[in-house]
C-alpha positions in Angstrom: 36.6 37.3 -26.6 32.9 37.1 -25.4 32.5 35.5 -21.6 29.8 32.5 -22.0 28.8 30.5 -19.1 26.6 28.7 -21.0 26.8 27.9 -24.7 25.6 28.7 -27.5 21.9 26.1 -28.7 22.2 24.2 -25.4 19.1 21.4 -26.0 18.9 20.6 -22.3 15.8 18.6 -21.1 14.4 20.0 -18.1 11.2 18.5 -17.9 12.9 14.9 -18.3 12.5 15.4 -14.4 9.8 17.3 -14.1 7.8 15.6 -11.7 10.8 14.8 -9.3 11.4 19.0 -9.4 7.9 19.3 -8.7 7.8 17.3 -5.8 11.0 18.2 -4.3 8.8 21.8 -4.0 5.9 20.5 -2.8 8.1 19.1 0.1 10.4 22.1 0.8 6.6 24.1 0.9 5.1 21.5 3.4 8.4 21.7 5.8 8.4 25.2 5.4 4.9 25.2 6.8 5.9 23.0 9.0 8.6 25.0 10.6 7.3 27.7 10.7 3.9 26.6 12.8 6.5 25.1 15.6 9.4 26.9 15.2 7.8 30.5 14.2 10.2 33.1 13.3 13.2 35.0 15.0 11.2 38.5 15.0 13.5 41.5 15.1 12.5 44.7 17.4 10.6 45.7 14.2 7.6 43.3 15.0 8.0 42.4 18.8 8.7 46.0 20.1 12.0 46.9 22.5 15.4 48.4 22.1 18.4 48.0 20.0 21.9 49.2 20.9 25.4 49.3 19.1 28.3 50.2 20.9 31.8 50.3 20.5 33.8 49.2 23.6 37.8 49.0 24.7 39.5 46.8 23.4 40.2 44.7 26.5 36.5 44.4 26.7 34.7 41.0 26.9 30.9 39.7 26.0 30.7 38.4 29.9 31.2 42.0 31.1 28.7 43.7 28.8 26.0 40.9 29.7 26.8 40.7 33.5 26.2 44.6 33.5 23.3 44.3 31.8 21.8 41.2 33.8 22.1 43.2 36.8 19.5 45.8 35.7 16.6 43.1 35.3 15.5 44.2 32.3 13.7 40.7 30.9 14.8 38.9 27.6 18.2 40.8 26.7 20.9 39.4 24.1 24.3 40.5 23.3 26.4 39.8 20.5 29.3 40.3 18.9 29.4 41.9 15.9 32.3 42.6 13.2 32.6 45.4 10.5 35.6 44.2 8.2 35.5 47.8 6.4 36.5 49.3 9.5 39.1 47.0 10.2 40.7 47.6 7.0 40.6 50.9 7.2 41.0 52.1 10.5 43.0 48.9 12.0 40.8 48.8 14.9 40.4 46.5 17.3 38.1 47.5 19.4 35.2 44.9 19.8 31.4 46.4 19.0 28.5 44.7 20.4 24.7 44.6 19.7 22.2 44.7 22.5 18.6 43.9 22.1 16.1 44.4 24.9 12.5 43.3 24.8 10.1 45.7 25.3 9.3 47.2 29.0 6.1 47.2 30.9 4.9 50.7 30.7 4.6 53.9 28.3 7.0 55.6 26.3 8.7 56.9 29.5 9.8 54.1 30.8 11.2 53.0 27.6 13.3 56.1 27.6 14.1 55.9 31.1 15.5 52.8 30.8 17.4 53.4 27.5 19.2 56.1 29.6 19.7 54.1 32.5 21.7 51.3 30.2 23.9 53.5 29.0 24.7 55.3 31.9 25.6 51.5 33.5 27.3 50.7 30.8 29.6 53.8 30.9 30.5 53.4 34.4 31.3 49.6 33.8 32.8 49.7 30.5 35.5 52.8 30.2 35.6 55.1 26.9 32.3 53.0 25.3 30.8 55.0 22.5 26.9 54.3 21.3 27.2 53.9 17.6 23.4 53.2 17.1 20.2 53.5 19.4 16.6 52.0 18.1 13.2 51.8 19.7 10.4 50.6 18.9 7.2 50.3 20.7 4.5 47.5 20.8 1.9 49.7 19.1 4.4 50.5 16.2 5.6 46.8 15.7 1.9 45.7 15.8 1.4 48.1 12.6 4.3 47.2 11.2 3.4 43.1 10.9 0.2 44.4 9.3 1.7 46.4 7.0 4.6 44.3 6.3 1.8 41.3 5.9 0.1 43.5 3.4 3.3 44.9 1.0 3.6 41.4 0.0 -0.2 40.6 -0.6 -0.3 43.4 -2.8 3.1 42.9 -5.0 1.9 39.1 -5.2 -1.6 40.8 -6.8 -0.1 43.4 -8.6 1.9 41.0 -10.7 -1.0 38.6 -11.1 -2.6 41.5 -12.8 0.1 42.4 -14.6 0.9 39.1 -16.2 -2.6 38.9 -16.8 -2.5 41.8 -18.8 0.5 41.6 -20.9 0.1 37.8 -21.2 -2.7 35.2 -20.4 -4.1 33.8 -17.3 -2.2 30.7 -17.3 1.3 32.4 -17.2 -0.4 35.1 -15.0 -1.4 32.2 -12.5 2.3 30.4 -13.2 4.1 33.6 -12.2 2.4 34.4 -9.1 2.4 30.6 -8.0 6.0 30.8 -8.5 6.3 34.1 -6.3 4.4 32.5 -3.6 7.0 29.2 -4.1 9.2 31.6 -3.5 8.5 33.5 -0.5 7.2 30.5 1.5 10.5 28.7 1.0 12.3 31.6 2.0 10.2 32.3 5.2 11.0 28.3 6.0 14.4 29.0 5.7 14.4 31.6 7.7 12.2 29.9 10.1 14.7 26.4 10.3 17.9 28.7 10.3 16.2 31.0 13.0 18.0 34.6 11.9 16.4 37.5 12.7 13.0 38.0 10.5 12.6 41.9 10.4 11.9 44.8 8.3 14.7 44.2 6.1 14.2 40.9 5.7 10.3 42.0 4.3 12.8 44.4 1.9 14.3 41.3 0.4 11.4 39.1 -0.2 10.1 41.8 -2.3 13.0 42.4 -4.1 13.2 38.8 -4.2 9.3 39.3 -5.9 10.9 41.6 -8.5 13.8 39.6 -9.0 12.0 36.2 -9.9 9.1 37.9 -11.9 11.6 39.9 -13.9 13.5 36.3 -14.7 9.4 34.5 -15.2 8.7 37.2 -17.8 12.3 36.9 -19.7 11.1 32.9 -20.4 7.4 34.0 -21.0 8.0 36.2 -23.6 10.3 33.7 -25.6 7.3 31.2 -25.2 4.9 33.6 -26.6 7.2 34.2 -29.5 7.8 30.4 -30.2 3.8 29.8 -29.8 3.8 32.0 -33.1 6.0 30.5 -34.4 5.9 26.7 -34.2 2.2 26.6 -33.9 2.1 22.6 -34.2 5.2 22.1 -32.1 4.1 19.8 -28.8 4.1 22.5 -25.9 6.6 20.8 -23.7 9.2 21.0 -26.8 8.6 24.1 -27.4 8.8 25.2 -23.2 12.4 23.6 -23.3 13.5 25.5 -26.3 11.8 28.7 -24.8 14.1 27.9 -21.1 16.9 26.7 -23.1 16.9 30.1 -25.6 17.2 32.6 -22.5 19.6 30.5 -20.3 22.6 32.2 -21.2 20.8 35.3 -20.0 19.4 33.9 -17.1 22.6 32.3 -15.7 24.6 35.5 -16.2 22.3 37.4 -14.7 21.9 35.2 -11.5 25.9 34.7 -11.5 26.8 38.7 -11.9 24.2 39.0 -9.3 25.0 36.9 -6.6 28.9 37.9 -6.8 28.2 41.4 -5.5 25.4 40.1 -2.9 28.4 37.3 -2.0 31.0 40.9 -1.3 28.0 42.4 0.7 27.4 39.0 2.7 31.2 38.8 3.2 32.2 42.5 4.3 29.2 43.8 4.6 29.0 43.7 8.0 26.4 42.4 10.9 23.6 44.6 10.4 23.0 43.8 6.8 24.0 40.1 6.7 20.1 38.9 7.2 19.5 41.2 4.1 21.7 39.8 1.7 21.4 36.3 2.7 17.7 36.6 1.9 18.7 38.2 -1.5 21.7 35.0 -2.1 18.4 32.7 -1.7 16.0 34.7 -3.2 18.4 34.7 -6.6 18.9 30.8 -6.2 14.9 29.7 -5.2 14.2 32.8 -8.3 16.1 31.1 -11.0 14.8 27.6 -10.0 11.3 27.9 -9.9 11.0 30.6 -12.9 13.3 27.5 -14.9 10.4 24.8 -13.2 7.6 26.0 -11.8 6.3 28.5 -13.8 6.7 26.6 -16.8 5.6 23.3 -15.0 2.7 25.2 -14.3 2.2 26.2 -17.8 2.6 22.5 -19.5 -0.3 21.4 -16.6 -2.6 24.2 -17.9 -1.8 24.6 -21.7 -1.8 28.1 -23.2 -3.4 29.7 -26.3 -1.3 28.7 -29.6 -3.0 31.0 -32.2 -1.4 34.4 -30.9 -2.8 36.2 -34.2 -6.1 36.2 -32.9 -7.5 38.7 -29.6 -8.9 36.4 -28.1 -8.1 35.3 -24.8 -8.1 31.8 -25.5 -8.6 28.8 -23.3 -6.7 26.0 -21.8 -5.3 25.1 -25.8 -3.5 21.9 -26.2 -4.0 18.8 -24.2 -0.4 18.6 -23.2 -0.8 18.6 -19.6 0.2 15.3 -18.5 4.3 16.0 -16.6 5.0 11.8 -18.0 5.3 13.2 -21.5 
């Protein structure tokens, strides 16, 4: 017997409360912008510059000892966080604590930064017996500035590539709907990170680009069914046709989202602290991407109208006048 999360032939009226959904999205975008302007983002060393060390200390070591050791060195903004790796605990039954140390960029050239790292390691070895250094990363201020520019460029290029692809494959109304849905997802995701203060680093940029791809995949599936139904039901009111198309693809959308979320939740729970920000961004991205594919992209199509006669080769215009949300 096949598992079905959604019954066949659903007839949910997704546009019954469309105006509410649109206003919720507008409010979420405005709040995201406000949080970003006033709170900013908790940039990682990828974007700020600095040094990150991950150490494994003896079982009797406390986080206070590590902080006291580093405080004596007068390194500026330094944070120490205890991290856990469930896989290591399960496999090796190890109870040795692990700490993630982040130190701000030091004034001076690369030699000063390298000297600081050597000094930190020496002091930790002296203060803590049998400490082991699992990971050491250092990013200079110049490199971090370039990474910020390239990250912004990567996201913008991805969005413009989507705009061009959908325009060629469908029509300009579909293209605009897909891109605005993607921008909606990215802005709200950044707002969530600003609100909860999770570290924003290069892995989150990778997550944002993955979210763009996932949301686009969901949107294209819905758009394909809309195009098929436009050919088959040319006299059907657009709002009813969009509802039918979303219901036709709902089973596939829900199944894809649920199976993806199962894998992501497993990674979030047992994947450890290092990839937790990435998996959180992906979980949120799947949820917001599914929402925007159903409500935002389709709402824009309803507002703009689409070409009804797909047997012609022309690009068509706004089509029928079914652009009122109150219908």
